One Martini backbone bead per residue (centre of mass of N, CA, C, O) as a GRO file, in nm:
protein
   99
    1MET     BB    1  -2.289   0.542   0.058
    2GLN     BB    2  -2.304   0.343   0.315
    3SER     BB    3  -2.509   0.226   0.594
    4SER     BB    4  -2.333  -0.044   0.606
    5TYR     BB    5  -2.105  -0.301   0.753
    6ALA     BB    6  -1.965  -0.580   0.734
    7GLU     BB    7  -1.740  -0.794   0.876
    8GLN     BB    8  -1.725  -0.908   0.573
    9PHE     BB    9  -1.545  -0.799   0.272
   10GLN     BB   10  -1.529  -0.722  -0.085
   11ARG     BB   11  -1.309  -0.543  -0.319
   12ASP     BB   12  -1.284  -0.366  -0.625
   13MET     BB   13  -1.020  -0.159  -0.714
   14GLY     BB   14  -0.929   0.134  -0.919
   15CYS     BB   15  -0.604   0.055  -0.850
   16THR     BB   16  -0.301   0.066  -0.746
   17GLU     BB   17  -0.085  -0.024  -0.509
   18ALA     BB   18   0.058   0.250  -0.486
   19GLU     BB   19  -0.193   0.416  -0.439
   20TRP     BB   20  -0.301   0.270  -0.191
   21LEU     BB   21  -0.043   0.323  -0.015
   22GLY     BB   22  -0.074   0.637  -0.031
   23TRP     BB   23  -0.371   0.650   0.106
   24LEU     BB   24  -0.371   0.485   0.373
   25PRO     BB   25  -0.268   0.680   0.600
   26VAL     BB   26  -0.511   0.874   0.574
   27ALA     BB   27  -0.751   0.664   0.597
   28MET     BB   28  -0.669   0.570   0.900
   29GLY     BB   29  -0.598   0.801   1.065
   30GLN     BB   30  -0.583   0.734   1.421
   31CYS     BB   31  -0.507   0.457   1.376
   32VAL     BB   32  -0.363   0.170   1.469
   33TRP     BB   33  -0.108   0.039   1.242
   34GLN     BB   34   0.004  -0.247   1.030
   35ARG     BB   35   0.234  -0.346   0.782
   36SER     BB   36   0.256  -0.661   0.573
   37GLY     BB   37   0.280  -0.642   0.273
   38HIS     BB   38  -0.059  -0.750   0.186
   39THR     BB   39  -0.106  -0.640   0.486
   40MET     BB   40  -0.338  -0.522   0.752
   41VAL     BB   41  -0.350  -0.391   1.092
   42ALA     BB   42  -0.618  -0.266   1.301
   43ILE     BB   43  -0.722  -0.068   1.565
   44ILE     BB   44  -1.071  -0.098   1.692
   45GLY     BB   45  -1.102  -0.048   1.977
   46GLN     BB   46  -1.140  -0.386   2.086
   47GLY     BB   47  -1.056  -0.442   1.795
   48GLN     BB   48  -1.017  -0.549   1.445
   49LEU     BB   49  -0.850  -0.499   1.124
   50ASN     BB   50  -0.830  -0.700   0.834
   51VAL     BB   51  -0.613  -0.655   0.547
   52GLN     BB   52  -0.627  -0.768   0.206
   53TRP     BB   53  -0.426  -0.773  -0.099
   54GLN     BB   54  -0.465  -0.796  -0.472
   55VAL     BB   55  -0.334  -0.818  -0.775
   56MET     BB   56  -0.500  -0.779  -1.072
   57PRO     BB   57  -0.612  -0.790  -1.358
   58PRO     BB   58  -0.697  -0.588  -1.583
   59ARG     BB   59  -0.951  -0.393  -1.694
   60VAL     BB   60  -1.114  -0.435  -2.014
   61ILE     BB   61  -1.233  -0.156  -2.226
   62ALA     BB   62  -1.149  -0.182  -2.504
   63LEU     BB   63  -0.881   0.054  -2.476
   64MET     BB   64  -0.922   0.023  -2.175
   65ARG     BB   65  -0.718   0.024  -1.869
   66MET     BB   66  -0.783  -0.110  -1.540
   67PRO     BB   67  -0.698  -0.129  -1.239
   68VAL     BB   68  -0.684  -0.409  -0.993
   69LEU     BB   69  -0.784  -0.426  -0.644
   70ARG     BB   70  -0.814  -0.674  -0.411
   71VAL     BB   71  -1.018  -0.629  -0.112
   72ASN     BB   72  -1.005  -0.748   0.226
   73PHE     BB   73  -1.242  -0.736   0.493
   74ASP     BB   74  -1.182  -0.799   0.863
   75PHE     BB   75  -1.379  -0.790   1.132
   76GLN     BB   76  -1.289  -0.802   1.491
   77GLY     BB   77  -1.474  -0.691   1.748
   78VAL     BB   78  -1.666  -0.497   1.565
   79ASN     BB   79  -1.913  -0.301   1.560
   80ALA     BB   80  -2.135  -0.144   1.358
   81GLY     BB   81  -2.068   0.148   1.451
   82GLU     BB   82  -1.757   0.123   1.422
   83ARG     BB   83  -1.750   0.048   1.126
   84TYR     BB   84  -1.886   0.304   1.022
   85ALA     BB   85  -1.693   0.515   1.155
   86PHE     BB   86  -1.451   0.410   0.986
   87MET     BB   87  -1.554   0.374   0.676
   88ARG     BB   88  -1.652   0.648   0.591
   89PRO     BB   89  -1.375   0.802   0.583
   90PHE     BB   90  -1.229   0.591   0.420
   91ASP     BB   91  -1.404   0.614   0.163
   92LEU     BB   92  -1.361   0.916   0.114
   93CYS     BB   93  -1.051   0.886   0.071
   94MET     BB   94  -1.075   0.653  -0.165
   95GLN     BB   95  -1.227   0.822  -0.345
   96ARG     BB   96  -1.313   0.843  -0.689
   97GLY     BB   97  -1.314   1.074  -0.964
   98GLY     BB   98  -1.482   1.212  -1.245
   99GLY     BB   99  -1.504   1.456  -1.549
   0.00000   0.00000   0.00000
């Protein structure tokens, strides 16, 4: 887990868009949010979070192909404590593990 989150950052996630959309309602918790196409806007305190995603070509390692979803996070008017309080449970929900 991260100890802080910048106002704007980008991630490449190893999931399909369908998986992302399936996890998103749970990850958003009690936040009021709305999706339109490949974007989502959430109200966080007195500010908002704008998220955009784009399906990228799969990452290929030998015979393995991993889906890649590039996700851009843009917090506006959300302080560092509020960003952390939102992103920590969001990340835990979106976290994938293997074994």
